[in-house]
C-alpha positions as CSV (number, residue, x, y, z in Angstrom):
1,M,18.0,15.3,35.5
2,I,14.6,14.1,36.9
3,A,13.7,10.6,35.5
4,R,10.8,9.6,37.9
5,I,8.5,11.3,40.4
6,T,6.4,9.7,43.2
7,G,4.2,11.9,45.2
8,L,0.7,13.2,45.9
9,L,-1.3,14.5,43.0
10,V,-2.7,17.8,44.1
11,E,-3.9,19.5,40.9
12,I,-5.1,18.6,37.4
13,E,-5.6,21.4,35.0
14,G,-6.1,20.3,31.4
15,D,-3.1,18.3,30.4
16,S,-1.0,19.6,33.3
17,L,-0.5,18.1,36.7
18,V,1.0,19.2,40.0
19,V,2.6,16.5,42.1
20,D,3.6,17.3,45.6
21,V,6.9,15.6,46.6
22,G,8.0,16.4,50.2
23,G,6.3,19.8,50.1
24,V,7.5,20.8,46.7
25,G,5.0,20.9,43.9
26,Y,6.3,19.7,40.5
27,L,4.4,20.8,37.4
28,L,4.3,18.2,34.6
29,S,2.8,18.2,31.2
30,V,1.2,14.9,30.3
31,P,-0.7,13.2,27.4
32,S,-4.5,13.8,27.8
33,T,-5.1,10.1,28.5
34,V,-2.8,10.2,31.4
35,A,-4.5,13.2,33.0
36,A,-7.9,11.6,32.4
37,G,-6.8,8.4,34.2
38,L,-5.6,10.0,37.5
39,E,-7.4,11.3,40.5
40,I,-6.7,14.2,42.8
41,D,-5.3,13.3,46.3
42,S,-3.9,10.0,45.0
43,E,-0.3,8.9,45.2
44,V,1.2,8.7,41.7
45,T,4.4,7.5,40.2
46,L,5.3,9.0,36.8
47,Q,8.2,8.4,34.4
48,V,9.6,11.8,33.6
49,H,11.3,13.4,30.6
50,T,13.2,16.6,31.6
51,Q,13.6,19.3,28.9
52,V,16.1,22.0,29.7
53,R,16.1,25.3,27.8
54,E,17.8,28.6,28.4
55,D,14.7,30.1,29.8
56,A,12.9,27.2,31.5
57,I,13.0,23.6,32.7
58,Q,10.0,21.6,31.7
59,L,8.8,18.2,32.9
60,F,6.7,15.7,31.0
61,G,5.1,12.8,32.8
62,F,4.1,9.4,31.6
63,T,2.5,6.3,33.2
64,S,5.1,3.9,31.7
65,R,8.7,3.7,30.6
66,S,7.6,2.7,27.1
67,Q,5.4,5.8,26.8
68,R,8.2,8.0,27.9
69,Q,10.6,6.4,25.4
70,A,8.0,6.8,22.6
71,F,7.7,10.5,23.5
72,E,11.5,10.8,23.3
73,Q,11.6,9.1,20.0
74,L,8.9,11.4,18.6
75,L,11.0,14.4,19.6
76,T,13.7,13.2,17.3
77,V,11.4,13.6,14.3
78,N,11.9,16.7,12.2
79,G,8.9,19.0,12.7
80,V,7.6,17.3,15.9
81,G,7.9,19.2,19.1
82,A,6.7,18.4,22.6
83,R,3.1,19.6,21.9
84,I,2.6,17.3,19.0
85,A,4.4,14.4,20.7
86,L,2.0,14.7,23.6
87,A,-0.9,14.9,21.3
88,V,0.2,11.7,19.5
89,L,0.4,9.8,22.8
90,G,-2.9,11.4,24.0
91,T,-4.6,10.0,20.9
92,L,-2.8,6.7,20.2
93,T,-1.4,4.0,22.6
94,V,2.2,3.1,22.2
95,A,1.1,-0.1,20.5
96,E,-1.1,1.8,18.0
97,L,1.8,4.2,17.3
98,A,4.2,1.4,16.7
99,D,1.8,-0.5,14.5
100,A,1.1,2.6,12.4
101,V,4.8,3.1,11.9
102,V,5.4,-0.5,10.9
103,R,2.4,-0.5,8.5
104,E,3.2,3.0,7.3
105,D,-0.4,3.9,8.0
106,L,-0.5,7.7,7.6
107,R,-4.3,7.8,8.1
108,V,-3.9,6.6,11.7
109,L,-1.2,9.2,12.4
110,Q,-3.3,12.0,10.8
111,R,-6.0,11.4,13.4
112,V,-3.8,13.3,15.8
113,S,-4.5,17.0,16.0
114,G,-1.7,19.0,14.4
115,V,-0.4,16.0,12.4
116,G,-0.8,16.5,8.7
117,K,0.4,14.3,5.9
118,R,3.9,15.6,5.8
119,V,4.5,15.2,9.5
120,A,3.0,11.7,9.4
121,Q,5.4,10.8,6.7
122,R,8.3,12.1,8.7
123,I,7.2,10.1,11.7
124,V,7.0,6.9,9.6
125,F,10.5,7.6,8.1
126,D,12.3,8.6,11.3
127,L,10.8,6.0,13.6
128,A,11.0,3.0,11.2
129,G,12.7,0.2,13.1
130,K,12.8,2.1,16.4
131,L,9.5,1.3,17.9
132,T,10.3,-2.3,18.6
133,P,8.2,-4.8,20.6
134,E,9.7,-3.9,23.9
135,F,7.9,-0.6,23.7
136,V,4.5,-2.4,23.8
137,P,3.1,-3.2,27.2
138,V,2.2,-6.9,27.6
139,G,-1.4,-7.7,26.6
140,Q,-1.9,-4.5,24.7
141,G,-2.1,-3.9,21.0
142,P,-1.3,-6.2,18.1
143,A,0.7,-9.4,18.6
144,V,4.4,-9.0,18.7
145,P,5.0,-10.6,15.2
146,A,3.1,-7.7,13.6
147,L,5.5,-5.3,15.3
148,A,8.7,-7.1,14.7
149,P,11.2,-4.6,13.2
150,K,12.2,-5.2,9.6
151,P,15.8,-4.6,8.4
152,Q,16.1,-0.9,7.5
153,D,18.4,0.7,5.1
154,P,19.6,3.8,7.0
155,L,19.9,5.8,3.7
156,P,16.2,6.7,3.4
157,L,16.1,7.8,7.1
158,A,19.1,9.9,6.7
159,L,17.7,11.7,3.6
160,A,14.3,12.1,5.3
161,Q,16.0,13.8,8.2
162,L,17.5,16.2,5.7
163,G,14.0,17.1,4.5
164,Y,13.7,15.1,1.3
165,K,10.4,13.6,0.2
166,R,9.8,9.9,-0.2
167,S,9.5,10.3,-4.0
168,E,12.9,12.0,-4.1
169,I,14.5,9.4,-1.9
170,D,13.1,6.6,-4.1
171,K,14.5,8.2,-7.2
172,A,17.9,8.7,-5.6
173,Q,18.1,5.1,-4.4
174,A,17.1,3.9,-7.9
175,W,19.8,6.1,-9.4
176,I,22.5,4.8,-7.0
177,A,21.5,1.2,-7.8
178,S,21.8,2.0,-11.5
179,Q,25.3,3.2,-10.9
180,G,26.2,-0.2,-9.3
181,K,26.7,1.5,-5.9
182,A,23.8,-0.2,-4.0
183,E,26.2,-2.0,-1.7
184,A,28.5,1.0,-1.2
185,S,29.1,2.4,2.3
186,L,26.4,4.7,3.8
187,D,28.6,7.7,3.6
188,E,29.3,7.2,0.0
189,R,25.7,6.6,-0.9
190,I,24.6,9.7,1.0
191,R,27.2,11.7,-0.9
192,L,26.0,10.2,-4.2
193,A,22.3,10.8,-3.3
194,L,22.9,14.5,-2.4
195,K,24.8,15.0,-5.6
196,H,22.0,13.5,-7.7
197,L,19.3,15.3,-5.8
198,S,21.0,18.6,-6.3
199,G,21.3,18.0,-10.0
200,G,25.1,17.4,-9.9
């Protein structure tokens, strides 16, 4: 598994780079802002996410560990693949992404090409509490207090990952509370929510 590459940047084509390391050229896909900030024939160090598939091994490069971690978190969101994750980080800084998630600001997320309202909602749901201050480079973005993670009930996130809409999740939570089960274990509340949402 490749986690970091240092070498000579020999080619930039769109959002792809070729970095020469000891005579071997590594092809990496990067956010557009990363490609725009680099120069041919310069030595670069990139944080790398390696994606292994049956038919290919693909490398994704980032200028910071926080950017790579944000990319990896985005890949956990239902409906977000590598292309959209790169587009998000090519449009928003890590600080802007974290702030949008904390504030549940769908409009900011929808500025990204390929991100509609539903995908933006899933990003907010799935990344709530995950983009904490350590993702934000010092001196960039909002002050840390604005990004401090708030306590999160894991139930909405679990249901969102199963494809339920926010309105459905809110109704299920209200129903569970009306049954006096608001403090029940997560497993029990998921079972009750699924039963309620399926009309059982």
